[in-house]
N, C-alpha and C positions, 0 to 999 in steps of 0.2 A: 790422589789428586790433590792440586793446590786449591785454598780457599782464600777469598779475600778476609783480610780482618774485619772483625766487626766492634764497635765500641762497647765498652763495658757496660752492662745493664743497669741502669738506675735501679734502688731497692725497690721502689715499688712495681716496677717491672718485672723483675725478679718472682715478687710474691703473686704477681698475676699470672705468670708463666705457671708457676707450682699449684695455682689453683685450677688452671685449664687443666694440667696434668690430674690431679686428683679428680677433678668432676667429669672428664672425657677419657682419659687414658692417653690424650695426644700429646706427643712430645714437640713443641714448637722448635723447628732447626733454626740454627743460628741465622740463616739467610732469609727468615720471615720475621726477624725481630723487629726490624724498622717497620714494617707493615702492622705488625700489632702494637706497636709503640702510637702509630697514627690513628689505628683503631681505637684504642684506649682514651687516645685525646679527645677524638669525637664524639664518643660516648659520655665522656666526662664533661664536655663541653653541652650535649644535649639534656643532660640529666641536671644541667645548673650547678655542678660540683668544681668547675674550675681547672682543677689539675688531676693527673693521673694519681696522685698520692689519695687525694680525696674520694676517686672513684672507688679505688681498691680497697680503701679503708669502708665504704659503702658495701660493698661485695662480702668483705670478709664480716662483717657485723650483722649481714643480712638484711640491710637497711634498703636494698635493691630486690625485693623478691622475685620481682617478674623480668628483670634484667638478663636473666641465663639464656632463656629462650631466645631474646634477641642477640645476646653476644656469639652464643656457639655456632650459629650459621656464619658469622663472620670469619670466625677464626679456624675452623676446620674445612679441611680440604673435600671438594665434592667433585672433583674432575672425574667425568665417567661419560661414555657413549654406548649405544647398543652394539653387541657383538666386540666388546674389547677382549685383546687376547683370543683371537681367533683360532689358535691352535688348541686353547682349551675348549672351546665351544665344538669343534670340529670331533675330538675324541668323544665329549659328553654324548653328542647326537648319535655318532655312529657305535660307539662301544659302552659307555657307563650306562646309559639311560634303556638300551635293549637287554642288558644283563641285569638290570635291576627290574626291569619288567618283567622278564622271563621267570625271576626269582619270587615276584611276588604273587604271581598270578591275578587273581580278582581284588587284592587287596589296593587301596588307595597308596599311592606313590606320595611319600612326603619330602618336600623340599624346603630348605632354609636359606635364603639370602640374608645373610646376617649384617651387611653394613650396606644397604641398597640405595643410599643417597637418594636421587630424585626417581628411581625406580626401573633406571636403564637395564640392570642385570636381571632383576626377576622377569620384565617383561620379555628381554630376550627369552628367558627359559620359556615362558609362555609360548612365545612364538614357535620355537623350536616343536613343544609338545603338541601344539596346535595343527601344525604344518605336515608332519610325518604323519602317514596314514595307518602305518602301523602301529602306533600308539593309540588309535581312535576308540579302543576297547577300554583303555586302561583310566582309571580315576585317579587324578592326581591332584595336589593341593601345593600352593608356594605361600610360604610365610615369607614377609620381608619387612625388616627391622632396621632403623637407624636411630641414632641418639638426636639426629636433629629433626624436630618436629615440624620446622618449615618446610624442610626438605621432604618429610613425608607426606606434607600437604601438597606440594607440588606433584609427587608421585601420583598421589590420588586424583589428581585434575588430569595428568597424562599428557600434559602439553610439552614441545619438545621443540629447540632450534635446530637449524641446519646441521652445526656441529655434531650433535648429539645422536642424528640420525645418518650421518654421512656413510657409515659403514654397513647399513641395514641394505639388503638385495633390493634391487628395483621392484622385483615382484611383491617381495615382502611390503615394502613400503607402500605400494598400491593398494595391498590386501588389506593390511593394518593400520592403515594410518588415515587421515581425513585432514586435509589443507585447511587451517583456520587463520587467513592472514599471512603472517610470515611465519607462523609456527604448525606444527604436526600434531595432531591429538590422537593418541592411541585408541583403539576401538574399544568402547565400553564392554564388550563380551570379555576381551583379555583382563582389561582391569578388575572385571568381578572375580577373574579366577585368582586374583593376588590378594592376600590379606596382610595389610599395612599395619606394623605395630611399633612404637615407640620402645626402645629398649638400649639401655646404656650396657655397653660391652665392659666398662671399666668398673662396673660393680657387680660382680657375679655373686650369688647364683642367678640363672635365669629363669625366668617363669616363662615356659613357653607352653602353646596347648598339647603339643603331642610329644609322648613320653620317649620317643626315637625318630630319629630323621634318617632318612635314606641317602640324601645328599646335602651336603652343606657347603656352601662359597662364603669363604670367611677371606676375601680377597683384597690385597692392599689395604689391610687393617693392621694388622701385628706390627708392620714398620713402623708405624708411627708410635707404638708402646715400648715402655721400658721393659727389662727383661723379667722382673718378679710378674709384671701384670700380664705379660705374654704368657708365662706359665699356668697364672690363674684362669686366664681365658682359655686355653688350649685346654685344660684339665675340664672345665666345663664341657666345651664343646665334645670333647671326647667320650664324655659321659651320656652325652645326648645323639652321638652318632650311632646308627645301628651298626650290629655286630659285623655286618657285610656291607655296610656304607660306605660312601666315598667323600671325602674331604678336599677341595680345592683350596689353595692360597694363592696370594698374587706369584707372580712369576720372579719377582725378587725376594720372596720369602723363604724361609725355611725353618724347621722344628729342630735343627740339630741345636742340643745343649738346651733344648727348652722342655723336652719331654722324650719319654721311651715307649709310651703305650702305643704309639703310632707310629708307623714304619713308611718310608717312601716308597711308592710304586711307580716303576717307569712305564708310561703307556704310549712311548714312541715318540711323539713330538712334544710331550710335557710330562709333569710329575702330578700325582696326588697324593694322599695319605690315606691310609687302612689299618683296623687295629691288626695288630699282629696275631698271627695264627687263624686271620678271618677265615671261616668256610669259604671255601671256593668251589667246590663240587655239590652242595646241598644247601638247601634253605636254612636259615636259621631256626631255632625252636622258638622263638617267642611269638610268633604270627602263624596263626591257622591256615595252612595252604598245602596243597599235594606237593609231594616230593619233586624236584625237578634238578635238572642238569644246567649249570651256569657254566660257560667257557671260560676258563680261568685267566686271569690277565698276568701278562708277562711281569714277574717280580725283578727287584733288582738283586742279582747276586750277593751272596755273603761277602765281606770283605775278604779282599785278596792279601796274598803277601805284597811288601811294599813293592811299586811299580816302578820300572826303569823309564823316568821321564823321557820322550823321545824328542822333546826339544830344548836342548840335545839331551840324549839320553845320560845325564852326569851320574858320575860315579859319587859316592857318598863323600869320598875325598874333596869333592869339588865344591862342598858346603865348607869351605874353610874359613874360618872368621878373617876380617881387617882387625887390625890393631883396633882395640877397642879407646876411645876417647875418654878422655878424663871426665871423671862426673863433675858436672858443676853443681853448685850449693842449690838446694830444691828451695825455689822462690814462690812456685806458684804450680798447681796442678798441669799435668802434661796436657797440650792441645791435643785434638783428633790428629793433625799431621803428626806430631810426635810420636803419637802411640803406633801410628802406621810404621812410621820410620823404624821404631824399637821393633814393633813384630817383625819386620822384614829382616832386621839384624840378627833376632834370635831364631828365624828360620834359617838363616845363611849360616849361624853357628850351631845348627842342628839343636836347639835347645825348643825342642816340641811344646813342651807344658807351658813355659814362658811366653813362646809364641801365641799358643793358644789364648792363655789369657789377655794378652793385650789385646789381639783380634776382638774377644768377647767384650773387653771395655769399650773399643770403639763403636762396635756394633749396638751395646746399650745405649751409648749418648748419641751417635748420629747412624742409625740401619740404612740409611739411603745412601750411604757412602761407598760407592762402587769398588774402589780400593781395597778396602775391607773385606769385601766378599770374594775378590780375587786372590787376597792373601790367604782367606779362610780356606779357598779352593784348593790353593798350592799344599797348604798345611794338609788337606784330607789325600791330596793325591800323593806325596811322599811318605804318607804311612799307610799306604793300601786301602783305603776308604774310597774307591772309585766313583761309586754311585753318590756319596755326599759332594765330591769334587764336582761333579757334575751339574748337581743342585745349586753350588755355590758361584760357580763359572758362569752359568746361566743366569743367577741373580745379578751379578755383577754386568754382564751385558745388558741385562734389561734396563738397568738406571744408565749404561752408556755403551751402546751398541758398538760403538767405532774403537774400543779396545782391543786392538787386533791380536796382542798377545795373548789376552785370554782366551780370545776365540780359536787360536791354534792350540792350544792345551785343551780345552774342551774337546775339539776335534780327536786330539790324541786319546784322551778318556774314552770318546765312543767308539774309537777305532780299536781299542784294547778288549771294549765287551764286544766286539764283533758287529757293531753297528756300524758297518762300511759305508752303505749309504746315507746315513744322516752325517756321519765325519765327513766326508766327501761335499756335502753340502756346505758345512762349516767352512773347510779348505776353501771352496771357490768363493764364500763369502770375504775370507780375508783377502784373497787375490782382488778381490772387486773393489774393495775399502781402499786396498793400496794401490791399485790402478786409477782411481779417482780421487786420489790424494786426502782423502777423508777419515784416514788413520789417525789414532790416538795413544801414546806411550803412558804408560805407567810410570809415574815419577819416585815410586816409593820403594823400588825395586832392590835398591842396595848391590849386595853380591848374588843375588838369586838368579838361576840360570834361566831366565824367561827371554825368548827369543829376540833379536832385534829384529829390523826390516828385512834384511838381506837374508837372514837366517829363515824368517818364516815364510817368504817367498820361494825358497828352496826346499823347505819343508812341503809345503802345499803342492808344488810343482813334482816333488819327489813321488808323494803319494796317489796324484793325480794322474802320474805318467807323463807328464811332460818336461822331464828334466832331472 
C-alpha cells in the first residue's frame, strides 16, 4: 500500500516518540507524527517551556512529574464502542462462555479486559452475562485495566455518546442505559460488576488479583507494540491464562512469530488462542469442581503439504524471478514500501526465509500495514500453513476490507479446509465489492500470482456455480 511521505522527525520529536514507546509500549505511526508534534507544541506552550525541545528535556529530566497522566490520553488511541467486532461477541456468547461455565461448575468465572479504554469492552461482556438467563446461576467477575487513568475515570462514570452505543441492540440500550442529556449512562448495577484498575502492559510482570484468568480480551493492543514487547506481553498473558482458558486478540493481530505456547483455534467466524494441549474433555486440575464433559472446540488442522493455490493454481515454476535490478548504494534504511517490494520479490523468487524476514521487519515498524499481512498470508499459503494464512488474510482485510485479491485467497483457503459455507460468503463479498466499484488492488505484488479483477470474478463465479 502506498504512503504519503512525511517530513523527517526533528530530534526532540524523535526522543519524544521513543519516550512514549518506552513508557506505554505504543509505537506512534508515521501518519500521526504531525498530530504528535502539534500536541507537543501545545503542551510546551501550556507549561511555559516555549519549544518542543524544552518540553522534551523537562520530561527527560523528570521536571514535569505530573505531565505523563496528561500526555498519555492525548497520544494513545482509545477508539472503541460497544459490541465492537460482533463476530467475536457472538462466538463468546454462544460457545466460549457456555463451555467455560460448564467446566467451572459453581466456581467464579474470571475475565480480564486488558486494554479497556473507557469501558465499552468489559461493559459489553457484563451485558452479555447479565442478559443470558442460562448464566444466572454463575458467579463472574470482570477486571478491566488500562494505562490511561483518565480513560478509567470515564469508564467508572459510565457515560457514553451516540457513537459508542450505536451498535447496542435497542432492547439492551433501553434496559441497561439511562439518557443523561446528550449522553447515555450505563446502569450502576453493571458498573458495580466491573473492577477498574490502572495497568501498563508495556511493563510486565502484571500484578492481578486472580492467579489465573478464564477469558482474556487483549484486542487491538499488540498492533501498537514492537515485536520484543509483544513477546514479553504475550508471555505474561499466557502465564495468567487458565489451562483451558481463551484469549482473544483483535481481528488484525496474530501471534505468529511472537510465541509458541498458545495455538490458534478456529471458532468458525473468528479465531482465538488457547494453550497447546489444553484439556478439551475434562476440567483442569487447578480448581476443585466435579468432573464435567466440555464440548471440544474445532481446532485448526496441523500444517498440510504446500497447497496448490487456486487463484490461479500456480506451479512452482510460476514463481520465476524477474531480472534483479542492480543494487543501489545504501544511503538510508529501507522504507516500509521498499521492504514490502523486497518481500514480494523474495516470494516471487521462492526465497521463503528472506521474504519472512522482510515481512517481519515491516510488521515490527508498522503492524497496521495491510499489505504486510497480505504478503505474510501468501507466505503461509505457499508453505502449507493454511490456518496461519487465514489469520493473516483476515488481518489484512480487517485493516482494508476492499482488498478483493486477499479476499479471494482467503476464500480459497477456507474452501481447501472444507469450510465451503464460509468460503462462499467470501466469494460473494468479492463479487459485491467488484460490482460496486469499491475494490482496491495491492500495489506491491511484483510477479506474485494474485488474481486480477477478471480472474477474481471468474474464480468466484466458478465456485458459486455462476460461470
